[in-house]
Every structure is written in C-alpha cells, then in structure tokens.
C-alpha positions as CSV (number, residue, x, y, z in Angstrom):
1,M,0.0,0.0,0.0
2,S,1.6,3.3,-1.1
3,M,0.6,6.8,-0.3
4,K,2.1,10.2,-0.8
5,Y,2.5,11.6,2.7
6,I,2.7,15.3,3.6
7,N,4.4,16.7,6.8
8,S,1.6,18.9,8.0
9,L,-1.0,19.0,10.7
10,E,-3.8,19.5,8.1
11,F,-2.7,16.3,6.3
12,A,-2.6,14.3,9.5
13,K,-6.0,15.5,10.6
14,G,-7.4,14.7,7.2
15,L,-6.3,11.1,7.5
16,D,-7.8,10.9,10.9
17,A,-11.1,12.3,9.7
18,K,-11.3,9.5,7.1
19,D,-10.1,6.8,9.5
20,P,-12.9,4.2,10.0
21,L,-11.3,3.2,13.3
22,K,-11.1,6.7,14.8
23,K,-13.9,6.1,17.3
24,F,-11.9,3.5,19.2
25,R,-9.4,6.1,20.5
26,K,-12.0,7.2,23.0
27,K,-12.3,3.7,24.3
28,F,-8.8,4.0,25.9
29,L,-7.3,6.0,28.8
30,F,-4.2,8.0,28.0
31,P,-1.6,9.2,30.5
32,K,-1.4,13.0,30.6
33,H,1.3,15.5,29.9
34,N,0.7,19.2,30.7
35,G,-3.0,18.4,31.0
36,K,-3.3,16.8,27.5
37,D,-3.1,13.2,26.2
38,A,0.5,12.2,26.1
39,L,1.9,10.9,22.8
40,Y,1.8,7.2,23.7
41,F,3.9,4.9,21.4
42,T,4.6,2.1,23.9
43,G,1.8,-0.3,23.1
44,N,4.5,-2.8,22.2
45,S,5.4,-2.9,25.9
46,L,2.1,-2.2,27.7
47,G,-1.1,-1.4,25.9
48,L,-3.4,1.4,27.2
49,Q,-6.2,0.6,29.5
50,P,-9.6,0.2,27.9
51,A,-12.0,2.6,29.6
52,S,-14.4,-0.3,30.0
53,V,-12.0,-2.4,32.2
54,L,-13.2,-0.8,35.4
55,Q,-16.8,-1.9,34.8
56,Y,-15.8,-5.4,33.6
57,I,-13.8,-6.0,36.8
58,K,-16.5,-4.4,39.0
59,T,-19.0,-6.8,37.6
60,E,-17.0,-9.7,38.9
61,L,-16.3,-8.0,42.2
62,D,-20.0,-7.3,42.7
63,D,-20.9,-10.9,41.8
64,W,-18.2,-12.2,44.3
65,A,-19.8,-10.1,47.0
66,K,-23.3,-11.2,46.1
67,F,-22.8,-14.9,45.4
68,A,-19.5,-15.8,47.1
69,V,-18.6,-19.4,46.1
70,E,-21.8,-19.8,44.1
71,G,-20.4,-17.3,41.7
72,H,-18.7,-20.1,39.9
73,F,-22.1,-21.0,38.5
74,E,-24.4,-18.1,39.4
75,A,-22.4,-15.1,38.4
76,R,-23.4,-13.2,35.3
77,N,-20.3,-14.6,33.7
78,P,-20.0,-17.9,35.6
79,W,-16.4,-18.3,36.8
80,Y,-16.3,-22.1,36.2
81,S,-16.6,-21.6,32.4
82,Y,-15.2,-18.0,32.3
83,H,-12.3,-18.9,30.0
84,E,-14.6,-20.5,27.4
85,M,-15.8,-17.0,26.4
86,F,-12.4,-16.4,24.7
87,A,-12.3,-19.4,22.5
88,A,-14.2,-18.0,19.5
89,P,-13.0,-14.3,19.5
90,V,-9.4,-15.1,20.3
91,A,-9.4,-17.9,17.7
92,K,-10.5,-15.3,15.1
93,L,-7.6,-13.0,16.1
94,M,-5.0,-15.8,15.9
95,G,-6.2,-17.5,12.8
96,A,-7.2,-20.7,14.7
97,K,-10.1,-22.9,15.4
98,P,-11.8,-22.2,18.8
99,E,-10.8,-25.6,20.1
100,E,-7.1,-24.8,19.3
101,V,-6.7,-21.8,21.7
102,V,-6.8,-21.4,25.4
103,I,-6.3,-18.4,27.7
104,M,-4.3,-19.4,30.7
105,N,-1.2,-18.7,32.9
106,Q,1.6,-16.4,31.7
107,L,3.6,-16.4,28.5
108,T,6.7,-18.1,29.8
109,V,4.7,-20.6,31.9
110,N,2.8,-21.6,28.7
111,L,6.1,-21.9,26.8
112,H,7.4,-24.3,29.4
113,L,4.2,-26.3,29.3
114,M,4.2,-26.5,25.6
115,M,7.8,-27.7,25.5
116,V,7.0,-30.5,27.8
117,S,4.8,-31.8,25.0
118,F,6.8,-30.7,22.0
119,Y,10.4,-30.9,23.0
120,R,11.1,-34.6,23.5
121,P,14.8,-34.9,22.6
122,D,16.5,-38.3,21.9
123,K,20.0,-39.2,20.8
124,K,19.2,-38.3,17.2
125,R,16.9,-35.3,17.5
126,Y,17.7,-32.8,20.2
127,K,18.5,-29.5,18.7
128,I,16.5,-26.3,18.8
129,I,16.8,-23.4,16.4
130,C,16.1,-20.0,17.9
131,E,17.1,-16.3,17.6
132,S,20.3,-15.0,19.1
133,N,18.5,-11.9,20.2
134,A,15.3,-13.5,21.4
135,F,13.7,-11.9,24.4
136,P,15.7,-13.1,27.5
137,S,12.8,-15.0,29.0
138,D,12.6,-17.2,25.9
139,Q,16.3,-17.8,26.0
140,Y,16.1,-18.8,29.7
141,A,13.2,-21.1,29.0
142,L,15.0,-22.9,26.1
143,Q,18.2,-23.2,28.0
144,T,16.6,-24.7,31.1
145,Q,14.4,-27.0,29.1
146,V,17.5,-28.4,27.4
147,E,19.3,-28.7,30.7
148,S,16.3,-30.5,32.2
149,H,17.0,-33.3,29.7
150,G,20.6,-33.5,30.7
151,L,21.8,-31.8,27.5
152,D,24.3,-29.0,26.9
153,P,22.7,-25.8,25.6
154,K,25.9,-24.9,23.8
155,K,25.4,-28.0,21.7
156,A,21.6,-28.2,21.6
157,L,20.7,-24.5,20.9
158,I,21.4,-23.2,17.4
159,E,21.1,-19.4,17.6
160,I,20.5,-17.5,14.3
161,K,22.3,-14.2,14.3
162,P,22.1,-11.2,11.9
163,R,25.0,-11.2,9.5
164,K,28.0,-9.0,10.4
165,G,27.1,-5.3,9.9
166,E,23.3,-6.1,9.7
167,N,20.5,-5.8,12.3
168,L,18.0,-8.3,10.9
169,V,17.9,-12.0,10.7
170,R,17.8,-13.2,7.1
171,K,15.1,-15.8,6.3
172,E,17.5,-17.7,4.1
173,D,19.8,-18.1,7.1
174,I,17.0,-19.7,9.1
175,L,16.1,-22.0,6.3
176,K,19.7,-23.0,5.8
177,A,20.1,-23.8,9.5
178,I,17.0,-26.0,9.3
179,A,18.4,-27.8,6.3
180,D,21.9,-28.1,7.7
181,N,20.5,-29.7,10.9
182,A,17.8,-31.8,9.3
183,D,18.7,-35.1,10.9
184,S,19.2,-33.7,14.5
185,L,16.6,-30.9,14.7
186,A,13.8,-31.4,17.2
187,L,12.2,-27.9,17.3
188,V,12.2,-24.5,15.7
189,M,11.1,-21.8,18.3
190,I,11.3,-18.2,17.1
191,G,9.6,-14.9,17.9
192,G,6.9,-14.2,15.3
193,V,7.9,-10.5,15.5
194,G,11.3,-9.7,17.0
195,Y,11.0,-7.6,20.1
196,L,14.1,-5.6,19.5
197,T,13.8,-4.8,15.8
198,G,10.1,-5.3,15.1
199,Q,11.0,-7.7,12.2
200,L,8.0,-9.9,11.2
201,M,9.2,-13.4,10.4
202,D,7.9,-15.5,7.4
203,M,6.1,-17.9,9.7
204,P,4.4,-20.1,7.1
205,T,7.7,-20.7,5.2
206,I,9.7,-21.4,8.3
207,T,7.0,-23.8,9.5
208,K,7.0,-25.7,6.2
209,A,10.7,-26.0,6.3
210,A,10.8,-27.4,9.8
211,H,8.1,-29.9,9.1
212,K,9.9,-31.0,5.9
213,V,12.9,-32.2,8.0
214,G,10.6,-33.8,10.7
215,A,10.9,-31.1,13.3
216,Y,8.2,-29.3,15.2
217,C,7.7,-25.5,14.7
218,A,6.5,-23.0,17.2
219,F,6.4,-19.2,17.7
220,D,6.4,-16.7,20.6
221,L,3.8,-14.2,19.4
222,A,4.2,-11.7,22.2
223,H,4.8,-8.9,19.7
224,A,2.6,-10.4,17.0
225,A,-0.7,-11.0,18.8
226,G,-3.0,-8.0,18.2
227,N,-0.4,-6.5,15.9
228,V,-0.3,-8.5,12.7
229,E,-2.5,-11.0,11.0
230,V,-1.6,-14.6,11.7
231,K,-3.1,-17.9,10.4
232,L,-1.8,-20.4,12.9
233,H,-4.1,-23.2,11.8
234,D,-3.6,-22.8,8.1
235,W,0.1,-22.5,8.5
236,N,0.2,-25.8,10.4
237,V,2.1,-24.3,13.3
238,D,2.5,-26.9,16.0
239,F,2.1,-24.5,19.0
240,A,2.3,-20.8,19.8
241,V,2.3,-18.7,22.9
242,W,1.6,-15.0,23.6
243,C,1.0,-12.5,26.3
244,T,-2.0,-10.1,26.4
245,Y,-0.6,-6.9,28.0
246,K,1.0,-5.5,24.9
247,Y,-1.1,-5.0,21.8
248,L,-4.0,-6.9,23.4
249,N,-4.3,-4.2,26.1
250,S,-5.2,-6.4,29.0
251,G,-3.1,-4.9,31.8
252,P,0.3,-5.5,33.5
253,G,1.1,-9.2,33.9
254,S,-2.2,-10.2,32.5
255,V,-3.2,-13.7,31.6
256,A,-1.6,-15.2,28.5
257,G,-2.6,-17.4,25.6
258,A,-1.6,-20.7,23.9
259,F,-2.4,-22.4,20.5
260,I,-2.0,-26.1,19.9
261,H,-2.8,-27.4,16.4
262,E,-5.8,-29.7,16.2
263,E,-3.4,-32.4,14.9
264,H,-2.1,-32.6,18.4
265,I,-4.9,-31.7,20.8
266,K,-6.8,-35.0,20.5
267,N,-3.7,-37.0,21.2
268,Q,-4.2,-38.0,24.8
269,K,-0.9,-39.8,24.9
270,L,1.1,-36.6,24.1
271,P,3.2,-36.0,27.2
272,R,2.2,-32.9,29.2
273,F,2.2,-31.5,32.8
274,A,-1.4,-32.0,34.0
275,G,-3.7,-30.2,36.4
276,W,-7.3,-30.6,37.4
277,W,-8.6,-27.8,35.2
278,G,-7.3,-29.7,32.1
279,Y,-9.3,-32.8,33.0
280,D,-12.3,-33.8,30.9
281,K,-15.0,-31.4,32.2
282,K,-17.7,-34.0,31.9
283,T,-16.2,-36.1,34.6
284,R,-13.9,-33.6,36.4
285,F,-15.9,-33.7,39.6
286,Q,-15.6,-37.5,39.9
287,M,-12.1,-36.8,41.1
288,N,-10.6,-39.8,39.4
289,K,-6.9,-40.5,39.7
290,E,-6.0,-41.2,36.1
291,F,-5.7,-38.0,34.1
292,M,-8.1,-37.7,31.2
293,P,-7.4,-34.4,29.3
294,M,-10.0,-32.5,27.4
295,K,-9.7,-33.0,23.6
296,T,-9.1,-29.3,23.1
297,A,-6.4,-26.8,24.0
298,E,-8.0,-26.7,27.4
299,G,-6.4,-30.0,28.1
300,W,-3.2,-28.1,28.8
301,Q,-4.8,-26.0,31.6
302,L,-3.5,-26.5,35.1
303,S,-5.7,-24.3,37.3
304,N,-9.0,-22.5,37.2
305,A,-9.4,-19.1,35.6
306,P,-7.9,-15.9,37.1
307,V,-11.2,-14.1,36.7
308,F,-10.1,-10.5,37.5
309,S,-7.2,-10.7,35.0
310,M,-9.5,-12.4,32.4
311,A,-12.1,-9.6,32.9
312,A,-9.6,-7.0,31.8
313,H,-8.7,-9.2,28.8
314,K,-12.4,-9.6,28.0
315,A,-12.8,-5.8,27.9
316,S,-10.0,-5.6,25.2
317,V,-11.1,-8.6,23.2
318,D,-14.6,-7.2,22.9
319,I,-13.1,-4.0,21.5
320,F,-11.1,-6.1,18.9
321,T,-14.3,-7.9,18.0
322,E,-16.2,-4.6,17.6
323,A,-13.4,-3.3,15.4
324,G,-13.8,-6.2,13.0
325,G,-10.7,-8.3,13.9
326,M,-7.2,-7.9,12.6
327,A,-7.8,-7.1,8.9
328,P,-9.0,-3.5,9.4
329,L,-6.5,-2.9,12.1
330,R,-3.7,-4.1,9.9
331,N,-4.9,-1.9,7.0
332,K,-4.6,1.2,9.2
333,S,-1.4,0.0,10.8
334,I,0.4,-0.1,7.5
335,V,-0.5,3.5,6.6
336,L,0.0,4.8,10.2
337,T,3.5,3.2,10.5
338,G,4.3,4.3,7.0
339,Y,3.5,7.9,8.1
340,L,5.8,7.6,11.1
341,E,8.6,6.2,8.8
342,F,8.0,9.3,6.6
343,I,8.1,11.7,9.5
344,I,11.4,10.2,10.7
345,G,12.8,10.6,7.1
346,E,11.8,14.2,7.1
347,L,13.6,14.8,10.4
348,N,16.7,13.2,9.0
349,K,16.6,15.7,6.1
350,K,16.7,18.6,8.5
351,I,19.6,17.3,10.6
352,K,22.8,19.1,9.7
353,D,25.2,17.3,12.1
354,K,26.7,14.4,10.1
355,K,27.2,12.5,13.4
356,V,23.5,12.6,14.2
357,K,21.0,10.3,12.5
358,L,17.7,8.5,13.3
359,E,18.4,5.1,11.7
360,I,15.3,2.8,11.4
361,I,16.5,-0.8,11.8
362,T,13.0,-2.3,11.3
363,P,12.4,-3.6,7.7
364,P,11.0,-1.0,5.3
365,D,8.7,-3.5,3.7
366,P,5.3,-3.4,5.5
367,E,5.0,-7.2,4.9
368,Q,8.1,-7.7,7.1
369,R,7.0,-5.6,10.1
370,G,4.1,-4.8,12.3
371,C,3.5,-1.3,13.8
372,Q,6.8,-1.0,15.7
373,L,9.7,1.0,14.4
374,S,13.0,0.6,16.1
375,I,15.5,3.5,15.8
376,I,19.2,3.9,16.5
377,A,19.7,7.5,17.6
378,H,23.2,7.9,16.3
379,G,25.2,10.7,18.0
380,M,22.6,11.0,20.8
381,G,22.2,7.8,22.8
382,R,20.0,7.5,25.8
383,D,19.9,11.3,26.4
384,F,17.7,11.5,23.3
385,Y,15.2,9.0,24.8
386,N,15.3,10.8,28.2
387,T,14.5,14.1,26.6
388,L,11.6,12.6,24.6
389,T,10.1,11.3,27.8
390,K,10.4,14.7,29.5
391,N,8.5,16.2,26.5
392,G,5.5,13.8,26.9
393,I,6.5,11.1,24.4
394,F,6.0,7.6,25.7
395,C,8.5,5.3,23.9
396,D,11.0,2.8,25.2
397,W,14.8,2.2,25.3
398,R,16.5,-1.1,24.7
399,N,20.3,-1.5,25.3
400,P,22.6,-0.7,23.8
401,N,21.1,2.0,21.6
402,V,17.6,1.3,20.4
403,V,14.5,3.5,20.8
404,R,11.3,1.6,20.0
405,L,8.1,3.4,18.8
406,A,4.8,1.7,18.1
407,P,1.9,3.6,16.6
408,V,-1.0,1.3,17.6
409,P,-4.0,1.5,15.2
410,L,-6.7,1.0,17.8
411,Y,-5.8,4.2,19.7
412,N,-3.0,6.2,18.0
413,S,-3.8,8.8,15.4
414,F,-2.0,10.3,12.5
415,E,-2.0,13.6,14.4
416,D,-0.1,11.8,17.2
417,V,2.6,10.8,14.7
418,W,2.8,14.3,13.2
419,R,3.1,15.8,16.7
420,F,5.9,13.3,17.5
421,G,7.8,14.9,14.6
422,Q,7.3,18.4,16.0
423,V,8.5,17.4,19.4
424,V,11.7,15.8,17.9
425,E,12.3,18.9,15.9
426,H,12.1,20.9,19.1
427,V,14.4,18.5,21.0
428,L,17.0,18.5,18.2
429,K,16.7,22.2,17.7
430,L,15.8,21.8,14.0
431,K,13.3,24.6,13.8
C-alpha cells in the first residue's frame, strides 16, 4: 500500500477524519502531559487501559460479593466456564479454530508447558533453532528445558544471528540452519515479531521448512498478537504462545494465551504436565486419579481461571471484536506506521550534524514488520530518549542504543505521529 505523505497538521487531521477506526481512540485511557493526552507509542510494551476495564472487573467484584462461592455457576459470567468466552473471538484474532486456543497462565509458563509436550529430545533429534537476540525470557526457557533433559545448551541450541554489519535475521539463514541440521533438529522456536527490531518473520515458510525435515515448529507471538495477522491453523504451526498486555491491552502481567494445532490436541498420549482444570470437564468432579485431558487446547490447563485478570482481557477482546478483527487494524497500521517512517525521514533531512541520524532498523517492507519501528539514535544515545520522555512522548529504550516506537492502530492517530515529529524537531533544535 503506497501513499504520498505530507508533513503537515492538516494532512494528518485529514487522514484521521477518514479513519474508519477513529472512534476507538475514545475507548482507551491516555496518560497526561501538561493536561493533555501524552503521545503514547509504547503499546509494544504495555497497551493502554480500555475505559471499560473498570466496569468489567467491577461486575466480577459485585458478583463475588453477592454470590461468594456460588459465583462459579451463578455469576453473570460464571467463573467455572469463564475462560470459554475467549475461544471464538481469540481464535479469530489468531487464525485458529476455537478448540485450538486457550487463555491461561503467563507467557513463559505456557512456553514451558508446551515444550513439555513438543520438545522430547532423543539421541538423534535434540537441537532447537532460535534467535540469538530473542527476548531473554525465551532464552532462559529454552536453556533450562535443554538442561532438564541433561543436555548442553551450547550443543543443543542453534542461535541464528544477523550477519555482520546487519541488524535483521535473514530468512535464508534460518532456512539454511534448518536444512543443515535436518537429521538432528527437534524444534524451531522463534519470535513471530522480533521484540528488538520489530521484524516480522515469514512464519508459514519457516513452519513448512521445519516440518519437511521432521521437526516441530513454534512461535512466541508476544509482539505479533493483536499487531499483525496470523493464520496459525492454516500455516500448520504446532504451537504458539503469547501475552496479552502489549497490543492486546489487558493490563500488566495479565493472563496469556496458547495455541495447539488440532493435529495434536486430541492425542491424549502426548506428554504434558497435568492439572485438574485440564481434566475432561464432563467427569472432572468425579475426582478420578487417572488424568483424562479435554480434547481441546483446554487439556493443557492446570488451574482455574484468574477471573479478574481475564475480565480485563475480555474488555479488550470485545473491542477487537467490535473493530472487526485484525484485517481493518492491519490496514490502518500499514498506513500509520508508514507515516511515522515518513516523518522520521523528514527529520533526518533537517539534521545538519553528520554524526547525528535516526536510523530505522525495522524492515522498510510493510510485509516484514508490524507497527513497531526501532530506531538507533546515532550521536545522541540515551539522552535523546530521556528528553523525549520529558517532553511527553512515551516510547522505550533497549540497550545498547535502540528506541522503540509503536503507533497502535486501535488508539493512535495520524496527528499523534505528526506531533511526535514536531517534538523531535524541538528537541534536536531543527526549527
């Protein structure tokens, strides 16, 4: 999608006026700066609070007060089956069947639980392909899973790095690593969107390559869920995990999600760590000793639903449903992120100091990125980030030198992006 952008307030307001998603901005609560909405570009770290969250949680608090333990069945949203409300709408967001998704636990907990089932190393197949710059929690999970099987992470983990002088992982390097380790590869586990660079991986191609050599393929979708369109079922991904506090706007540390392809969910002999909440719900209260998992993704549940956390998630999921799912959000995201890219380019044109530059390290191709742009502030470092923060811009810093910005289509406007440019002009004294 191409568009001729103009660096003006009138142009930005014109795009906002024609934005079919503009009404959703009012459904979120913005932090303030000098009495006005701050310029919030940190949805890639923590999404804004939906204004409806308070009422959603209050409903459950009121029902707890009214019904006490009977709320499990008598509450307006019965707690016993609370998690079931997410199956259909979340499946739509993740390109899955309702029986393939479950909302439970936290992201890294879910990753560990999935690896119990899908990382079963033997003398022949024991290697895992991952990113060298994966989020540390993923790295720790992979390392300790390998160690739990008595293996050496230095031998079992194959980390794919950007080539020397580059910032992005090349798809051909991932595919080559899969082919080179065809006989010993057990699992490919990569971030669907890289947390540091915002690079969107070619998940269907990577999955197909992994399956061709007899390995499982999985993705951490922390930075993809609610950001880009995914088709987990059609791509034949074996499993995926994600959090809900970033683009899914469900609050700090909120409940997470997991996907298990239908090929696996009905296999009751697939190893897993079990809990009572994963037991076949038809006979759960018989309290039998032999574990009989549900033949859905729910079979990986351990404990009952964290209702208050899920209430916040429900508030956000309902907004995504009202917005029409990921397709309209993605359409706006491409244009909105493109406008931010344009504004940064305009800023670079005005910078006279040859040592100073805002280098975007996120792929320029919209098909290879979500809404996040990662920037190296050459010649400025962390002082640049600190000054942006003091001027009411919410972004974030990642060592050693990356500023991340995410214009989120649900609540960010084109005027936000234009005003970002004006603040940077002021900070860099370009006016």
